[in-house]
C-alpha positions in Angstrom: 117.1 94.9 104.1 117.8 96.2 107.6 118.0 99.7 109.1 120.5 101.0 110.7 122.2 104.1 112.5 124.6 105.9 110.7 127.3 104.7 113.6 126.4 101.5 112.8 126.2 101.5 109.3 130.2 102.9 109.1 131.2 100.5 111.7 129.5 97.7 109.3 131.6 98.9 106.3 134.8 99.5 108.4 134.7 95.6 109.5 134.5 95.0 106.1 137.3 96.6 104.8 139.4 95.2 108.1 138.4 91.6 107.3 140.1 91.9 103.5 137.4 93.1 101.4 138.3 96.1 98.9 137.1 99.2 98.9 136.6 100.0 94.9 135.0 96.5 94.9 132.3 97.5 97.7 131.7 100.7 96.0 131.1 99.1 92.3 128.6 96.5 93.8 126.6 99.7 95.4 126.6 101.4 92.3 125.6 98.6 90.4 123.0 97.9 92.3 121.8 101.8 92.5 121.7 101.8 88.9 119.5 98.9 88.2 117.6 100.4 90.9 117.5 104.4 89.1 116.9 102.5 85.9 113.1 102.3 86.3 112.4 105.7 87.2 114.2 107.6 84.5 113.1 109.1 81.2 114.6 108.9 77.8 118.3 110.1 78.2 119.1 113.9 78.3 121.0 116.3 80.4 122.3 114.8 83.9 124.4 116.8 86.8 126.1 115.1 89.0 126.9 116.7 92.7 130.2 115.2 94.1 131.0 116.1 97.6 134.3 115.4 98.8 134.0 111.8 100.1 133.4 108.7 99.3 129.5 109.0 98.7 130.8 112.0 96.1 133.0 108.7 94.7 129.4 106.5 94.2 127.9 109.3 92.3 130.8 109.7 90.1 130.5 106.1 89.4 127.0 106.7 88.9 127.2 109.2 85.9 129.8 107.2 84.1 126.9 104.6 83.9 124.7 107.9 83.0 126.7 109.1 79.9 127.4 105.3 79.2 123.6 104.8 78.8 123.1 108.0 76.2 122.5 110.7 78.8 124.9 114.3 78.6 126.4 114.2 82.2 128.1 117.1 83.8 129.9 117.2 87.2 129.8 120.2 90.0 132.5 119.5 92.4 131.7 121.0 95.8 135.7 121.3 96.3 138.7 121.7 94.5 139.8 118.0 93.6 143.8 119.1 93.9 145.0 115.5 93.1 141.8 113.3 93.8 142.3 109.8 93.1 139.4 107.6 92.4 138.9 104.4 94.5 138.1 102.6 91.1 140.6 102.8 88.4 137.7 103.8 85.7 138.0 107.2 87.0 140.3 108.5 85.4 142.4 112.7 86.2 140.8 114.0 83.4 137.0 113.8 84.5 138.0 115.9 87.5 140.1 118.4 85.2 136.7 119.0 82.9 134.8 119.0 86.1 132.8 122.6 87.3 133.9 123.4 90.7 131.7 125.4 93.0 131.0 128.3 93.1 131.3 127.9 89.2 128.1 126.8 87.6 127.6 124.1 84.8 126.6 125.9 81.7 124.3 123.1 80.2 122.4 122.7 83.2 120.9 125.8 83.8 120.5 126.8 79.9 118.3 123.4 79.6 114.5 124.4 78.9 113.8 120.5 79.4 113.7 117.9 82.6 116.8 117.5 84.1 118.5 114.3 86.0 120.0 116.1 89.5 122.7 112.8 91.1 123.3 114.0 94.7 126.6 112.8 96.1 127.7 116.0 98.7 127.5 114.4 101.5 127.0 111.1 103.4 126.9 109.4 106.5 130.0 111.1 107.9 128.5 114.2 107.8 125.8 116.1 110.5 123.9 118.9 109.5 124.2 122.3 108.9 126.6 121.7 106.4 129.8 123.6 105.6 129.7 127.2 103.8 130.6 125.5 100.2 128.4 122.5 100.2 125.5 124.3 102.0 126.0 126.9 99.0 125.9 124.3 96.7 122.6 122.5 98.3 120.8 125.8 98.4 121.8 126.4 95.0 120.3 123.3 93.6 117.5 123.0 95.7 116.5 126.7 94.3 116.7 125.0 90.7 114.2 122.8 90.8 111.5 122.5 88.3 108.2 120.7 88.1 110.0 118.4 85.7 113.3 117.8 87.2 114.1 114.2 89.0 116.2 114.5 91.6 118.0 111.5 93.1 120.1 110.9 96.2 123.1 108.7 96.7 122.8 107.0 100.2 120.8 109.7 102.3 119.7 113.3 101.3 122.7 115.6 101.3 122.3 118.1 104.9 120.1 115.7 106.5 120.9 114.3 109.6 121.5 110.5 109.5 120.5 109.7 112.8 117.3 111.1 113.4 116.0 112.9 110.1 116.2 116.6 111.3 117.4 119.1 108.9 119.4 122.4 110.6 120.4 123.7 107.4 120.0 123.6 103.7 118.6 119.8 102.7 118.6 118.5 98.7 115.4 118.0 97.8 115.5 114.2 96.8 112.2 112.4 95.0 114.4 109.3 95.0 117.1 107.7 97.7 118.9 105.3 96.9 119.9 103.5 100.2 122.9 102.2 100.0 123.9 98.6 102.2 121.2 99.6 104.6 118.6 102.6 105.3 120.0 105.1 107.3 117.5 105.6 110.5 117.2 109.0 109.7 115.6 108.9 106.6 112.7 106.8 107.6 112.0 109.6 110.3 108.4 111.6 109.5 110.5 114.8 109.8 112.5 113.5 106.7 109.3 112.9 104.7 109.7 116.1 102.6 113.6 115.6 101.5 114.0 111.7 101.1 111.2 111.1 98.7 110.7 107.6 97.5 113.3 105.6 99.3 114.7 102.0 97.1 116.6 99.8 99.2 120.2 98.6 97.4 121.9 95.6 99.1 125.4 95.1 99.6 127.1 92.0 100.8 129.9 93.2 103.1 131.0 89.8 103.5 130.9 90.3 107.5 127.8 89.9 109.8 125.7 92.7 110.3 124.6 95.0 113.2 121.5 94.7 115.4 119.0 96.4 112.7 116.5 98.8 114.1 113.6 97.9 111.8 113.0 96.1 108.9 112.9 97.8 105.2 111.0 95.3 102.7 112.8 94.8 99.2 112.0 92.5 96.3 114.1 89.7 97.9 112.6 89.7 100.7 108.9 89.6 98.5 110.3 86.5 97.0 111.3 84.7 99.5 108.0 85.0 101.0 106.3 83.3 97.5 104.1 80.1 98.8 104.1 77.1 96.2 101.1 76.1 94.7 101.0 72.1 94.7 99.8 70.5 91.5 96.5 68.9 93.4 95.2 72.4 94.3 91.5 73.1 94.2 89.4 76.0 94.3 88.1 75.0 97.8 91.6 74.2 99.4 92.8 77.4 97.7 91.2 79.6 100.1 87.7 81.6 100.6 87.5 85.0 101.5 84.4 86.3 102.6 84.0 90.2 102.6 81.8 92.7 103.7 82.7 96.0 101.9 81.0 98.8 99.9 77.8 100.9 100.3 75.6 102.9 98.4 77.9 105.9 99.5 81.0 104.1 98.1 80.1 101.1 96.0 83.7 101.3 94.3 85.1 99.7 97.2 82.9 96.7 97.2 84.5 96.4 93.4 88.3 96.9 94.8 88.5 94.9 97.6 87.4 92.3 95.9 89.7 92.3 93.2 92.2 92.5 95.5 91.3 89.5 96.9 90.4 87.6 93.8 93.8 88.5 92.1 95.5 86.7 95.2 95.5 83.2 94.8 92.6 82.7 97.1 89.9 80.2 95.3 86.7 81.4 96.3 85.7 85.0 97.1 82.2 85.6 97.8 81.2 89.8 98.9 77.8 90.5 101.3 76.7 93.6 100.6 73.6 95.8 99.8 72.1 94.6 96.6 72.8 97.8 95.3 76.2 97.6 95.1 76.1 93.9 94.5 74.0 93.6 91.3 76.4 96.0 89.5 79.5 93.9 89.9 78.7 90.7 87.8 79.7 91.7 84.6 82.8 93.1 85.5 83.8 90.7 88.1 81.8 87.5 86.6 84.6 85.4 89.1 83.4 86.8 92.2 80.6 85.5 94.3 77.9 87.4 95.7 75.6 87.5 98.7 73.3 90.2 98.1 71.5 92.3 101.6 68.5 94.2 102.0 68.7 98.3 102.3 71.3 98.5 105.9 71.2 95.2 106.5 74.3 93.0 107.9 75.2 89.9 107.1 74.5 86.9 108.4 76.8 86.4 111.2 76.9 82.1 110.9 76.9 82.9 107.1 79.6 85.3 106.9 81.6 82.6 108.9 81.0 79.7 107.3 83.8 77.7 105.0 85.5 81.2 105.2 89.6 81.4 105.4 89.7 84.8 105.7 87.4 88.0 106.1 87.3 91.3 105.2 84.6 94.3 106.7 84.7 97.9 106.6 85.9 99.2 102.8 83.5 101.4 101.9 81.4 100.9 105.1 79.9 103.7 107.3 80.4 103.1 111.0 77.0 102.6 111.4 75.4 101.1 114.8 74.7 98.1 112.6 78.6 97.7 111.9 79.3 98.0 115.3 76.6 95.1 116.7 78.2 92.9 113.6 81.4 93.1 114.4 80.2 92.5 118.7 78.7 89.3 117.3 81.3 88.4 114.5 85.0 88.9 116.3 84.3 86.7 119.4 82.5 83.7 116.9 86.0 84.2 114.3 88.6 81.7 114.3 90.6 82.9 110.8 91.6 86.6 110.6 89.7 89.2 110.1 91.2 92.5 108.1 89.4 95.1 109.8 89.7 98.8 107.4 88.3 102.1 107.2 84.1 101.9 108.9 85.3 99.1 111.3 88.2 101.0 112.5 86.3 103.9 113.2 84.0 101.4 115.4 87.2 99.9 116.6 88.1 103.7 117.5 84.7 104.1 120.2 84.3 100.4 120.8 88.4 99.2 121.7 86.7 96.3 124.1 86.1 94.3 120.3 89.9 93.8 120.5 90.0 91.5 123.4 86.9 90.0 122.5 88.3 87.7 119.8 91.0 84.9 119.8 91.7 85.4 115.8 94.0 87.2 114.0 93.3 90.7 113.5 94.6 93.0 111.2 94.0 96.4 110.9 94.9 99.0 108.0 94.7 102.6 109.2 95.8 105.4 107.4 97.4 108.5 109.7 94.3 110.1 110.8 92.5 106.3 111.6 95.5 105.6 113.9 95.2 109.3 115.8 91.6 108.2 116.4 92.4 104.7 117.4 94.9 105.6 120.1 92.8 109.5 120.6 95.8 111.2 119.9 97.1 113.3 117.5 100.4 111.6 115.9 103.9 112.4 116.5 105.9 110.3 114.6 104.2 106.9 113.1 107.1 104.9 113.8 106.8 105.6 117.5 102.7 105.6 117.0 102.7 102.4 115.7 104.9 100.9 118.4 102.8 102.5 121.1 99.7 100.6 119.3 101.2 97.4 119.6 102.0 97.6 122.5 99.1 98.5 124.2 96.8 95.6 121.9 99.5 92.8 121.3 97.5 90.5 119.6 96.7 92.9 117.1 98.8 92.9 113.3 98.9 96.7 112.1 99.4 98.0 109.1 99.8 101.6 108.6 99.4 103.0 105.5 100.9 106.0 103.8 104.7 106.7 102.9 106.9 103.5 103.2 103.4 101.9 104.7 104.8 100.6 108.1 103.6 96.8 109.5 103.7 96.3 112.8 103.4 93.0 115.1 103.9 92.3 118.2 107.6 90.1 118.7 108.9 91.0 115.1 111.1 94.5 114.0 108.6 97.4 112.6 109.1 96.7 108.7 108.9 99.6 106.2 108.0 99.1 102.5 110.2 99.4 99.8 107.6 100.1 97.0 105.3 102.4 95.4 105.1 106.6 96.4 103.1 109.6 96.2 101.3 108.6 92.6 99.7 106.3 94.8 97.7 109.0 96.9 94.1 108.3 95.0 90.9 107.5 96.2 90.5 103.6 96.5 94.0 101.8 97.4 93.3 101.4 100.7 90.5 98.6 99.5 92.3 97.1 97.2 94.8 96.4 99.5 92.4 95.0 102.3 91.4 92.9 99.6 94.6 91.7 98.9 96.1 90.9 102.2 92.8 89.4 102.8 93.1 86.5 100.0 97.0 86.0 101.0 95.4 85.4 104.2 93.0 82.6 103.3 95.8 80.8 100.7 98.0 80.2 104.5 99.9 82.9 104.6 100.8 84.2 108.5 99.7 87.3 108.8 103.0 88.7 109.3 103.9 87.6 105.7 100.5 88.4 104.7 100.7 92.1 105.4 104.4 92.6 104.6 103.7 90.8 101.2 101.2 92.5 99.9 102.1 96.2 100.8 105.0 95.1 98.8 102.8 93.5 95.8 100.4 96.5 95.7 103.1 98.9 96.0 105.0 97.6 93.3 102.2 97.2 91.3 101.7 101.1 91.5 104.9 102.0 90.4 104.8 99.2 87.0 102.0 101.0 86.4 103.1 104.3 87.5 105.8 104.0 84.5 102.9 104.0 81.6 101.7 107.6 82.8 101.1 109.7 85.5 101.1 112.2 87.4 99.2 109.9 89.6 97.2 106.6 88.9 93.8 105.2 89.9 93.6 102.1 92.0 91.6 100.4 89.1 95.2 100.7 87.1 97.0 98.9 90.0 94.4 96.2 90.2 95.0 95.4 86.5 99.0 95.2 87.0 98.8 93.1 90.0 99.1 89.8 88.0 102.2 91.3 85.7 103.6 92.3 89.1 103.7 88.9 90.6 104.8 87.1 88.0 108.0 90.1 88.0 108.3 89.0 91.9 108.1 84.9 91.2 111.0 85.5 88.4 112.9 87.8 90.8 113.0 90.1 87.9 113.6 92.9 89.5 
């Protein structure tokens, strides 16, 4: 799914309407997609409040309210302005809906008196509004923001009202969304780091405008993109041809990193996964992962470089390893000799931060998986904006691929638009998630996926598994929960059942 500026997005919709497409049909397609996307996030039906502004964004929200009502929700509508003789583009919306709606500054009784969790749909302002909001809309946004409780779920239609759609700035009140449903395209401002407190998790809702799209600013990876990257497994496939992954991960300080990265590689579809590691780390793993091949090292030892490279289709190094002189020496010997993709994580990234010359020593595809703090150390400066800093890294080191972990994880590679991930969320902020992801990407590389595809697919699969695991509990999930969910999630992706 593409990322557009508000000007581009408006022009695309207008071009569609000029070509003969009807507004009500585009709106219905957008709302049908939004409703399908929203449902997995919803609790049992309860009380919902739909906030309706004067434009098409409010019209979308009204239709979403109708879907909620049909699903058993008690729905109230709060309008920022009097409807007068307002006519909705969709004939399903009757005039009595406007007559029953509450008009600001009046407040809905049922919503205010509800003791349990509440759902709020934001359709106050859309692409045409730049902050600060006008007094009526600004007052409504301020009021609903003050009403938000821990159990409530706030959903923005297309973008949070009050947020600048182009740059993500906020010069007035902004609707505090837990989830933003981006319709047709993701608006560039929603992906700025400064917008993170307001947009929550973003989910893309495709809309077929029937006319060519503008040139995008970036890519937002959605389920249809994941399905397109699923590789066929031929009938004559065997474990040697399915891909071999070698890992040096985990340490006595972080033994779980070895388990999680190995689990990710095993679940990727690769045929063999061999873990090199300290005997205190490898010995307990056989009962938990009997399929894992083990190469025990002496205490504080490093793998033999020749053995580590032998027959491997991909290498994963660094998860759970401290950035020791031994690791630095191993990388200085391994990277120049590697002929297959290498995933570097955690301790290996800290080694690169002090030895950036190692990057130019290899001709193999090099995939780096830092979080924001690690990228800051790699660049030697604080991050201003994650997208800008990622672009700066790729410009400086164009032979690498970068997976910048965090909200809407970024994947960057020279020659491609920056790709932002459309799965996962704050429930993933627990230890070990990056270890699992590094192994998963390494495994996908070993099965033959190019680095660009392996990174985007691995990040999305990992995030979607977290989403599905989250549906069974919370407030956070464990990396081991995600590891167990990976096979079911793969089936979901492969069947296009998202």
